[in-house]
C-alpha positions as CSV (number, residue, x, y, z in Angstrom):
1,M,17.0,-70.5,-31.7
2,A,15.2,-69.8,-28.4
3,I,15.9,-71.9,-25.3
4,Y,13.3,-71.4,-22.6
5,L,11.4,-73.1,-19.7
6,R,7.7,-73.6,-19.5
7,R,5.4,-75.4,-17.1
8,A,4.7,-79.0,-18.2
9,N,1.2,-80.2,-19.0
10,Q,-0.3,-83.7,-19.2
11,D,0.4,-83.8,-23.0
12,D,4.2,-83.7,-22.1
13,L,4.1,-86.7,-19.8
14,Q,5.3,-89.2,-22.4
15,R,8.2,-87.0,-23.5
16,V,9.2,-86.3,-19.9
17,M,9.3,-90.0,-19.2
18,E,11.4,-90.7,-22.3
19,I,13.9,-88.2,-21.1
20,I,13.9,-89.7,-17.6
21,E,14.4,-93.2,-19.1
22,Q,17.4,-91.9,-21.1
23,A,18.8,-90.4,-17.9
24,R,18.2,-93.6,-16.0
25,A,20.1,-95.6,-18.6
26,Q,23.0,-93.2,-18.5
27,L,23.2,-93.3,-14.7
28,K,23.3,-97.1,-14.9
29,E,26.0,-97.0,-17.6
30,K,28.2,-94.8,-15.4
31,G,27.8,-97.1,-12.4
32,N,25.4,-94.8,-10.6
33,P,22.5,-96.7,-8.9
34,Q,20.3,-93.6,-8.8
35,W,16.8,-94.1,-10.2
36,Q,17.6,-97.8,-10.9
37,D,14.6,-98.9,-8.8
38,G,12.3,-97.3,-11.4
39,H,11.6,-94.0,-9.9
40,P,10.6,-91.4,-10.7
41,F,7.5,-93.2,-11.8
42,P,5.0,-91.9,-14.3
43,K,2.5,-91.6,-11.4
44,T,5.0,-89.2,-9.6
45,M,5.6,-87.1,-12.7
46,K,1.9,-87.0,-13.5
47,S,1.3,-85.7,-10.0
48,D,4.1,-83.1,-10.3
49,I,2.6,-81.9,-13.6
50,K,-0.9,-81.7,-12.1
51,A,0.4,-79.7,-9.1
52,G,2.1,-77.3,-11.5
53,Y,5.6,-78.2,-10.2
54,N,7.1,-79.9,-13.3
55,W,8.8,-77.8,-15.9
56,V,10.2,-78.6,-19.3
57,L,13.1,-77.0,-21.1
58,I,12.5,-76.2,-24.8
59,D,15.2,-76.0,-27.4
60,N,14.3,-75.6,-31.1
61,Q,10.7,-76.1,-30.2
62,K,11.4,-79.6,-28.7
63,I,11.4,-80.7,-25.1
64,V,15.0,-81.5,-24.2
65,G,14.9,-81.5,-20.4
66,T,12.7,-81.6,-17.3
67,A,12.8,-80.9,-13.6
68,T,10.4,-80.3,-10.7
69,L,10.4,-77.2,-8.6
70,Q,8.5,-78.2,-5.4
71,L,7.3,-75.1,-3.5
72,T,6.3,-76.9,-0.4
73,P,8.6,-78.2,2.4
74,E,9.5,-81.8,2.7
75,Q,10.0,-83.8,5.9
76,T,13.1,-85.4,4.4
77,Y,14.8,-82.0,4.4
78,E,14.1,-81.1,8.0
79,E,17.0,-83.2,9.4
80,I,20.5,-82.9,8.0
81,K,23.6,-84.8,9.3
82,D,27.2,-83.9,9.0
83,G,26.3,-80.2,8.5
84,S,23.4,-77.8,8.7
85,W,21.2,-75.7,6.5
86,L,22.2,-72.0,6.5
87,K,18.6,-70.9,6.8
88,P,16.8,-73.9,8.4
89,N,13.7,-72.0,9.6
90,E,13.0,-70.1,6.4
91,P,10.8,-71.2,3.5
92,Y,12.5,-73.0,0.7
93,A,11.8,-74.7,-2.7
94,I,13.2,-78.1,-3.7
95,I,14.5,-79.0,-7.1
96,H,13.8,-82.6,-7.9
97,R,14.0,-85.0,-10.8
98,L,16.3,-83.1,-13.2
99,A,16.9,-84.9,-16.5
100,V,18.2,-83.8,-19.8
101,L,17.9,-85.6,-23.2
102,S,21.1,-87.7,-23.6
103,S,22.0,-86.0,-26.9
104,K,22.1,-82.7,-25.1
105,N,24.4,-83.7,-22.3
106,G,27.5,-81.6,-21.8
107,Q,25.9,-78.6,-23.5
108,G,24.8,-76.6,-20.5
109,F,21.2,-77.6,-20.5
110,G,21.2,-78.7,-16.9
111,K,22.4,-75.3,-15.9
112,Y,19.7,-73.7,-18.0
113,I,17.1,-75.7,-16.1
114,F,18.6,-74.9,-12.7
115,S,19.0,-71.2,-13.5
116,N,15.5,-70.9,-14.9
117,L,13.9,-72.7,-11.9
118,L,15.7,-70.3,-9.6
119,T,14.1,-67.4,-11.5
120,V,10.6,-69.1,-11.4
121,G,11.0,-69.6,-7.6
122,Y,12.3,-66.1,-7.1
123,L,9.4,-64.5,-8.9
124,Q,7.1,-66.4,-6.5
125,G,8.9,-65.1,-3.5
126,V,11.3,-68.0,-2.8
127,R,14.8,-67.1,-1.7
128,N,16.1,-70.4,-0.5
129,F,16.5,-73.5,-2.7
130,R,17.5,-77.1,-1.9
131,Y,18.2,-80.3,-3.8
132,D,19.7,-83.7,-3.1
133,T,21.5,-86.3,-5.1
134,Y,23.4,-89.5,-4.8
135,Y,27.1,-89.2,-3.8
136,K,27.9,-90.8,-7.2
137,N,26.0,-88.3,-9.2
138,I,29.0,-86.0,-9.9
139,P,27.4,-84.2,-12.9
140,V,24.4,-82.9,-10.9
141,Q,26.6,-82.0,-7.9
142,K,28.9,-80.0,-10.3
143,I,26.0,-78.2,-12.1
144,G,24.5,-77.1,-8.8
145,Q,27.9,-76.0,-7.3
146,E,28.7,-74.1,-10.5
147,I,25.6,-71.9,-10.1
148,G,26.2,-71.3,-6.4
149,F,24.6,-74.2,-4.5
150,I,26.7,-75.3,-1.5
151,K,26.9,-78.8,0.0
152,R,25.4,-78.6,3.4
153,G,25.5,-82.2,4.6
154,T,23.7,-85.5,4.3
155,I,20.0,-86.1,4.3
156,Y,18.3,-89.5,4.4
157,I,15.4,-90.1,2.0
158,D,13.0,-92.9,1.2
159,D,15.2,-94.7,-1.4
160,K,15.4,-98.5,-1.5
161,I,18.9,-98.4,-3.2
162,D,20.7,-95.8,-1.2
163,N,18.9,-93.5,1.3
164,K,22.0,-91.4,2.0
165,H,22.1,-88.3,-0.2
166,M,24.1,-85.1,-0.4
167,G,22.0,-82.1,0.5
168,F,22.7,-78.8,-1.3
169,E,21.4,-75.3,-0.6
170,L,21.4,-71.9,-2.3
171,N,20.2,-68.7,-0.6
172,L,19.4,-65.7,-2.7
173,K,19.3,-62.3,-1.2
174,S,16.2,-60.0,-1.5
175,P,17.5,-56.9,-3.1
176,F,16.6,-53.6,-1.4
177,V,14.9,-51.5,-4.0
178,K,14.3,-47.9,-3.2
179,L,11.6,-46.3,-5.3
180,S,11.8,-42.6,-5.7
């Protein structure tokens, strides 16, 4: 059975929101306040899809996960406390709004999404990637660190529940290819 990533379209919005709602419920169940104010909202996801930033993970011909790869900088990431970005002045992409179908948790689908988004970004010339998450979101911290993201410090975002988030960064090298 093939597992692959594809760009989301507007027909996927309902399924994307179902997966996000499941993730929101799981976060709450584990005592994590992330997303408990209702975001990411359908309006946000619709905008991500329209911009071509939202991606869905397909397993057995069904959408089982989603995330956004934002290819534009964000003011939130310009200032970091208790640390620093390794490459603060270079372009970067941001991974946002990662969610996996609850029945697929613990099966590596979060890693599939992260890894595939790195490939998508790399093919578009991006070498630096960032993401943020709540201090209580241990699973997302762990997934990122397992594929090479490094905690760089604290960023403050527009979040009514907890604006203090951990900022992570991964810097890929551009391989030197000599054509003969």
